[in-house]
C-alpha positions as CSV (number, residue, x, y, z in Angstrom):
1,M,-0.1,-0.1,-0.1
2,A,1.4,3.5,-0.9
3,T,2.4,6.0,1.7
4,N,3.4,9.5,1.5
5,P,7.0,10.5,1.8
6,P,7.5,12.7,4.8
7,L,7.9,16.4,4.3
8,A,11.7,17.1,5.0
9,A,12.7,18.8,8.1
10,D,14.1,22.3,7.4
11,S,17.4,21.6,8.9
12,G,17.6,17.8,7.9
13,S,20.4,16.0,6.1
14,A,19.6,12.4,6.8
15,I,18.0,10.4,3.8
16,T,15.7,7.6,4.7
17,R,15.5,4.3,2.9
18,Q,12.2,5.3,1.5
19,Q,13.7,8.6,0.2
20,W,16.5,6.5,-1.7
21,K,14.0,4.4,-3.2
22,W,11.7,7.0,-4.5
23,S,14.7,9.1,-6.0
24,A,15.8,5.9,-7.7
25,L,12.1,5.2,-9.3
26,A,11.9,9.1,-10.2
27,G,15.3,9.0,-11.6
28,M,14.3,6.2,-14.0
29,A,13.1,9.2,-16.0
30,S,16.8,10.3,-16.5
31,Y,17.7,6.6,-17.4
32,L,15.2,6.3,-20.0
33,D,16.0,9.9,-21.4
34,A,19.5,9.6,-21.6
35,G,19.4,6.0,-22.7
36,S,17.2,6.5,-25.6
37,I,19.2,9.7,-26.9
38,V,22.5,7.6,-26.9
39,A,20.7,4.5,-28.4
40,L,19.6,6.6,-31.2
41,G,23.2,7.9,-31.5
42,V,24.5,4.6,-31.7
43,G,22.1,3.6,-34.3
44,L,22.2,6.7,-36.5
45,A,24.8,5.6,-39.0
46,L,23.1,2.1,-39.2
47,F,19.7,3.5,-39.6
48,Q,21.0,6.0,-42.2
49,S,22.4,3.1,-44.2
50,E,19.3,0.7,-44.0
51,F,16.8,3.4,-44.8
52,A,19.1,5.5,-47.3
53,L,18.6,8.8,-45.2
54,S,20.7,12.0,-46.3
55,N,22.6,13.8,-43.8
56,G,19.6,16.3,-43.5
57,A,17.4,13.4,-42.4
58,V,19.8,12.4,-40.1
59,G,19.8,15.7,-38.4
60,T,16.0,15.9,-38.5
61,L,15.9,12.4,-36.7
62,A,18.2,13.4,-34.1
63,A,16.0,17.0,-33.8
64,I,12.6,15.4,-33.3
65,G,13.4,12.7,-30.5
66,P,14.5,12.6,-27.1
67,N,17.3,14.9,-27.4
68,A,15.5,17.7,-28.7
69,L,12.1,19.0,-30.1
70,G,9.9,16.1,-29.2
71,C,11.2,16.2,-25.5
72,A,10.7,19.9,-25.5
73,L,7.1,19.7,-26.5
74,G,6.5,16.9,-23.7
75,A,8.5,19.0,-21.0
76,F,6.3,22.1,-21.9
77,L,3.0,19.9,-21.3
78,G,4.4,17.8,-18.8
79,G,5.6,20.5,-16.4
80,W,2.7,22.6,-16.7
81,L,0.2,19.7,-16.2
82,G,2.5,18.4,-13.2
83,D,1.8,21.7,-11.4
84,K,-1.9,21.8,-12.3
85,L,-2.8,18.2,-11.8
86,G,-0.2,16.9,-9.7
87,R,2.9,15.0,-10.0
88,K,1.4,11.5,-10.0
89,F,-1.0,12.2,-12.8
90,I,2.0,12.6,-15.0
91,Y,4.2,9.8,-14.0
92,Q,1.5,7.3,-13.7
93,Y,0.8,7.4,-17.5
94,D,3.7,8.7,-19.5
95,L,6.1,5.7,-19.5
96,M,3.4,3.8,-21.3
97,V,3.4,6.3,-23.9
98,Y,7.2,5.9,-24.0
99,A,7.1,2.3,-24.4
100,V,4.8,2.5,-27.5
101,G,7.1,4.9,-29.1
102,I,10.1,2.4,-28.5
103,L,8.2,-0.4,-30.1
104,F,7.8,1.7,-33.1
105,I,11.8,2.0,-33.3
106,T,12.3,-1.7,-32.1
107,F,10.2,-3.0,-35.1
108,A,10.5,-0.2,-37.8
109,V,10.5,-1.4,-41.3
110,N,10.8,1.9,-42.9
111,A,11.7,5.6,-42.2
112,E,8.2,6.7,-41.4
113,M,8.0,4.3,-38.5
114,L,11.4,5.2,-37.3
115,F,10.5,8.8,-37.1
116,I,7.1,8.4,-35.6
117,G,8.7,6.5,-32.9
118,T,11.4,8.8,-32.0
119,F,9.1,11.8,-31.7
120,I,6.9,9.7,-29.7
121,V,9.5,8.9,-27.3
122,G,10.8,12.3,-27.1
123,V,7.4,13.8,-25.9
124,A,6.9,11.1,-23.3
125,V,10.2,11.3,-21.9
126,G,10.0,15.1,-21.8
127,A,6.9,15.0,-19.9
128,D,8.5,12.7,-17.4
129,V,11.6,14.4,-16.4
130,P,10.3,17.8,-15.0
131,T,7.7,16.0,-13.1
132,S,9.8,13.3,-11.4
133,L,12.5,15.8,-10.5
134,A,10.1,18.1,-8.7
135,L,9.1,15.0,-7.1
136,V,12.6,14.4,-5.7
137,G,12.9,17.8,-5.0
138,E,10.0,18.2,-2.8
139,F,10.6,15.4,-0.5
140,A,14.5,15.7,-0.3
141,P,15.9,16.8,3.1
142,D,16.8,20.4,2.8
143,K,20.6,19.7,3.4
144,A,20.6,16.6,1.2
145,R,18.8,18.2,-1.9
146,G,21.9,18.2,-3.8
147,K,22.8,14.6,-2.9
148,L,19.4,13.1,-3.9
149,L,19.0,15.1,-7.2
150,G,22.6,14.1,-7.9
151,F,21.6,10.4,-7.3
152,T,19.2,10.8,-10.2
153,Q,22.2,11.9,-12.4
154,I,23.5,8.6,-11.6
155,A,20.7,7.0,-13.6
156,W,21.0,9.4,-16.4
157,C,24.6,8.1,-16.9
158,L,23.8,4.5,-16.2
159,G,21.3,4.4,-19.2
160,P,23.9,5.1,-21.8
161,V,26.6,3.0,-19.8
162,I,24.1,0.1,-20.4
163,V,23.3,1.0,-23.9
164,L,26.8,1.5,-25.0
165,L,28.0,-1.7,-23.5
166,M,25.0,-3.5,-25.4
167,G,25.9,-1.7,-28.4
168,A,29.5,-3.0,-28.2
169,A,28.5,-6.4,-27.6
170,L,25.9,-6.6,-30.3
171,A,28.0,-4.6,-32.8
172,P,28.6,-7.7,-34.9
173,Y,24.8,-8.1,-35.5
174,G,24.4,-4.7,-37.1
175,L,21.0,-3.1,-37.0
176,L,19.5,-6.3,-35.2
177,G,21.7,-5.2,-32.4
178,I,20.4,-1.7,-32.5
179,R,16.9,-3.2,-32.4
180,I,17.7,-5.3,-29.3
181,I,19.0,-2.2,-27.3
182,F,15.6,-0.3,-27.9
183,F,13.6,-3.3,-26.8
184,H,15.7,-3.3,-23.5
185,L,14.4,0.4,-23.1
186,F,10.8,-0.9,-23.5
187,L,11.4,-3.6,-20.9
188,V,12.8,-1.0,-18.4
189,A,10.1,1.5,-18.9
190,F,7.3,-1.1,-18.2
191,V,9.1,-2.4,-15.2
192,T,9.4,1.0,-13.9
193,W,5.8,1.9,-14.6
194,A,4.7,-1.0,-12.8
195,M,6.9,-0.1,-9.6
196,R,5.8,3.5,-9.8
197,R,2.3,2.6,-9.2
198,G,3.3,2.5,-5.5
199,L,4.1,6.1,-5.5
200,T,1.7,8.8,-4.2
201,E,1.6,12.4,-4.7
202,S,4.0,15.0,-3.5
203,P,2.9,16.2,0.1
204,R,4.5,19.7,-0.7
205,W,2.5,19.8,-3.8
206,K,-0.9,18.9,-2.1
207,E,-0.4,21.7,0.4
208,A,0.5,24.3,-2.0
209,K,-2.5,23.1,-4.1
210,K,-4.8,23.5,-1.2
211,A,-3.4,26.9,-0.5
212,Y,-3.6,27.9,-4.1
213,D,-7.4,26.8,-4.3
214,I,-8.5,28.6,-1.3
215,A,-6.7,31.9,-2.0
216,P,-9.0,34.9,-2.4
217,S,-7.7,35.5,-5.8
218,K,-6.1,32.9,-7.9
219,R,-2.8,33.6,-9.4
220,N,-2.0,32.8,-13.3
221,N,0.8,30.5,-13.0
222,L,2.3,31.8,-16.3
223,A,1.9,35.3,-15.1
224,L,3.8,34.4,-11.8
225,L,6.5,32.7,-13.8
226,F,7.3,35.5,-16.0
227,S,7.5,38.2,-13.4
228,G,9.6,39.3,-10.5
229,S,12.4,37.1,-8.9
230,N,10.9,34.0,-10.8
231,L,11.5,35.7,-14.3
232,K,15.2,36.3,-13.2
233,A,15.6,32.5,-12.0
234,L,13.8,31.5,-15.2
235,I,16.4,33.3,-17.4
236,W,19.4,32.1,-15.2
237,T,18.4,28.5,-15.3
238,T,17.3,28.4,-19.0
239,T,20.8,30.2,-20.0
240,I,23.0,27.8,-18.1
241,Y,21.1,24.7,-19.1
242,L,20.6,25.8,-23.0
243,F,24.2,26.6,-23.6
244,W,25.6,23.5,-21.7
245,N,23.1,21.3,-23.5
246,L,24.3,22.4,-26.9
247,A,27.5,20.5,-26.0
248,A,26.2,17.7,-24.0
249,G,23.4,17.1,-26.4
250,T,25.8,16.9,-29.4
251,A,28.0,14.5,-27.4
252,G,25.2,12.3,-26.4
253,A,23.5,12.2,-29.9
254,F,26.5,12.4,-32.2
255,N,29.7,11.2,-30.6
256,S,29.2,7.6,-31.8
257,Y,28.5,9.0,-35.2
258,L,31.4,11.2,-35.4
259,I,33.8,8.7,-34.1
260,K,32.7,6.2,-36.8
261,M,32.4,8.6,-39.7
262,N,35.0,11.4,-38.9
263,A,37.8,9.7,-36.8
264,G,37.7,6.5,-38.8
265,G,36.6,4.6,-35.6
266,S,35.0,1.0,-35.8
267,Q,31.6,0.4,-34.7
268,A,32.8,-1.0,-31.1
269,E,35.2,2.0,-30.8
270,A,32.3,4.2,-31.7
271,T,30.1,2.6,-28.6
272,I,33.0,1.8,-26.0
273,M,34.5,5.4,-26.1
274,P,31.3,7.4,-25.1
275,C,30.7,4.6,-22.5
276,V,33.8,6.0,-20.7
277,A,32.2,9.5,-20.9
278,F,29.5,8.3,-18.8
279,I,31.2,6.3,-16.3
280,T,33.6,9.2,-15.7
281,A,30.5,11.5,-15.1
282,M,28.9,9.0,-12.7
283,L,32.3,8.6,-10.7
284,F,32.5,12.4,-10.5
285,T,28.8,12.7,-9.5
286,V,29.0,10.3,-6.6
287,F,32.4,11.2,-5.2
288,V,32.5,15.1,-5.9
289,F,29.1,16.5,-6.6
290,M,26.9,14.2,-4.2
291,K,29.5,14.9,-1.4
292,F,29.8,18.7,-1.8
293,S,26.9,20.1,-3.3
294,D,25.1,20.5,-0.1
295,R,28.0,21.8,1.9
296,S,28.0,25.4,1.2
297,F,27.5,28.3,-1.3
298,A,31.2,28.5,-1.6
299,A,31.6,24.8,-2.3
300,R,29.0,25.2,-5.1
301,K,30.8,27.9,-6.8
302,T,34.0,26.3,-6.7
303,M,32.8,23.0,-8.1
304,W,31.1,24.9,-10.9
305,G,34.1,27.3,-11.7
306,I,36.7,24.0,-12.1
307,G,33.9,22.2,-14.1
308,A,33.2,25.0,-16.4
309,V,36.8,25.6,-17.2
310,V,37.7,21.9,-17.7
311,Q,34.7,21.6,-20.4
312,I,35.5,24.6,-22.2
313,I,39.2,23.3,-22.8
314,A,37.8,19.8,-23.7
315,Y,36.0,21.4,-26.9
316,A,38.8,23.9,-27.5
317,L,41.2,21.1,-28.2
318,F,39.3,20.4,-31.4
319,M,40.5,23.7,-32.7
320,V,44.0,23.1,-32.5
321,L,44.2,19.2,-32.6
322,P,43.2,16.9,-35.3
323,F,40.1,14.9,-34.7
324,S,41.5,11.6,-34.0
325,I,40.8,8.7,-31.6
326,P,43.3,9.9,-28.7
327,V,41.9,13.6,-28.9
328,V,38.4,12.5,-28.9
329,F,39.1,10.4,-26.0
330,I,40.8,13.4,-24.0
331,N,37.6,15.4,-24.9
332,I,35.1,12.9,-23.6
333,L,37.1,12.4,-20.3
334,M,37.5,16.1,-19.7
335,F,34.0,17.0,-20.9
336,S,32.3,14.3,-18.6
337,A,34.2,15.1,-15.6
338,G,33.5,18.9,-15.9
339,G,29.9,18.4,-16.8
340,A,29.4,16.4,-13.5
341,L,30.4,19.7,-11.5
342,A,28.9,22.3,-13.9
343,G,26.1,20.8,-15.8
344,E,22.9,19.1,-15.7
345,A,23.1,17.9,-11.9
346,F,23.5,21.5,-10.7
347,Y,20.6,22.6,-13.2
348,K,18.5,20.1,-11.5
349,V,19.2,21.4,-8.1
350,F,18.7,25.0,-8.9
351,S,15.3,24.2,-10.8
352,Q,13.8,22.8,-7.8
353,E,15.2,25.4,-5.4
354,L,14.3,28.6,-7.2
355,F,10.6,28.5,-7.9
356,P,7.6,28.1,-5.9
357,T,5.8,24.7,-5.7
358,M,2.7,25.7,-7.8
359,I,5.0,26.7,-10.7
360,R,8.1,24.4,-10.0
361,G,7.3,21.8,-13.0
362,T,6.2,24.6,-15.3
363,A,9.6,26.5,-14.8
364,Q,11.6,23.5,-15.4
365,G,9.4,22.3,-18.3
366,F,10.2,25.7,-19.9
367,S,13.8,25.7,-19.2
368,F,14.3,22.0,-20.1
369,G,12.1,22.5,-23.2
370,A,13.9,25.7,-24.4
371,A,17.3,23.8,-23.9
372,R,15.8,20.8,-26.2
373,V,14.5,23.2,-28.8
374,A,18.1,24.8,-29.3
375,V,19.8,21.4,-29.3
376,G,17.0,20.3,-31.7
377,I,17.6,23.0,-34.1
378,W,21.4,22.9,-33.6
379,S,21.2,18.9,-34.5
380,F,20.0,19.8,-38.1
381,F,23.4,21.3,-38.6
382,V,25.7,19.0,-36.7
383,P,26.5,16.5,-39.4
384,M,27.0,19.3,-42.1
385,V,29.1,21.6,-39.6
386,A,31.2,18.4,-39.0
387,E,31.7,17.6,-42.7
388,M,32.7,21.2,-43.5
389,S,34.9,21.8,-40.2
390,L,35.6,20.0,-37.2
391,P,37.7,23.0,-35.6
392,L,34.5,25.0,-36.3
393,L,32.3,22.6,-34.5
394,G,34.7,22.6,-31.6
395,G,34.8,26.4,-31.5
396,I,31.0,26.8,-31.4
397,L,30.7,24.2,-28.6
398,A,33.6,25.6,-26.6
399,G,32.1,29.3,-26.9
400,S,28.3,27.9,-25.8
401,L,30.1,26.3,-22.6
402,F,31.8,29.5,-21.9
403,I,28.4,31.2,-21.8
404,S,27.0,28.6,-19.6
405,G,30.0,28.7,-17.4
406,A,30.2,32.4,-16.7
407,V,26.6,33.1,-16.2
408,G,26.4,30.1,-13.8
409,F,29.5,31.2,-11.7
410,F,28.9,35.2,-11.7
411,F,25.1,35.0,-11.1
412,M,24.7,31.8,-8.8
413,P,22.0,32.4,-6.1
414,D,22.9,31.5,-2.6
415,T,20.3,28.8,-1.7
416,S,22.4,25.6,-0.3
417,G,21.0,24.1,2.9
418,K,17.8,26.1,2.8
419,S,14.2,24.7,3.0
420,L,12.1,25.4,-0.2
421,E,9.8,27.5,1.7
422,Q,12.6,29.7,3.2
423,I,14.0,30.2,-0.5
424,E,10.3,31.0,-1.6
425,N,10.0,33.5,1.3
426,E,13.2,35.1,0.6
427,R,12.8,35.3,-3.2
428,T,8.9,35.9,-3.8
429,K,7.9,36.8,-0.2
430,A,5.7,33.8,-0.1
431,P,2.9,34.0,-2.8
432,F,1.6,30.8,-1.3
433,P,1.7,30.3,2.5
434,A,4.8,28.8,3.8
435,R,4.6,25.5,5.4
């Protein structure tokens, strides 16, 4: 029988067994998100050959799926509905939609099935991510919020690792191996959906919704989001994630493709090398991010600054060194290590901390969706830019990481260790009653 997760004590840092379990189930959205992005990336060259896709069609396929436009649409809708109808409403159904899309890809016999399935998967996973992360943020202890949201990032790394290891093992089977990889994602989605049926609604959301409903004058969520301190927070979180995700999205969707098509790597190398990236990110998340992200504001800024510099250098390498297997390997190690400290994990934390409960999902859906729209547009051009000039590709991505890193470092708010209600009181003067 389902039970409510306890509301976190304002000064708490201890994490209960139930909170770990619920974070793991919510974090499976990240497993399926990143897993489907990388599975598509691993299979791009094979799908291109099987269905005679042009470079433009390859870019379009990458653009409409879980890495970009499809995901953006799902995030916009899912985040808004999660605030309006509750977190449970979204995570109870979206994985079944995801599973349908995965089956379309698995059994695709033509380009049309492949494109339809990819779009469905993108919409479903986009709806799940902001809602699931809001759930984690709302029941996490105030001084362990970064740790639990970082824990979901492990799932984001684990999905690609499993996909890439399967890709290496199944490389001799060509396209059949890719179909098996996608079918594994179907099984994971179905099992996760079944286990999530025991989850219940976020207590913080229920309290905020009750106060919202009895307020003398109900507020418009979108008007609240696009005004005052909420607008400033939205611009900040969107900027740091959008420009970081241009590089991360390129790596996730195109690393395997670029290694095979531009660095002369084999199919096995095109799967094993990106696998190293996610293992590195996982290790830095566990031993650095989860350990220090809740310690202090100074610790957060230090981590971010170091991570940002390392990532910029990682892509600047392509501007001065040849696009070879050794250089790509160094880029992968540096970008994944830096990204664990100045990338999606901190974006997840600040997206929960900077917005009131009744617009938390909407805000993250907007910033998450905007970033995926940007990477979707960019994905149309990646194959063509890579064919034209790999140093240019590296320079564009290094520049985007510079913007993300600088904005994140110099304008980072001090929210470490504070309760969500305290942060809301400080930033918005409590538009909804504090707990």
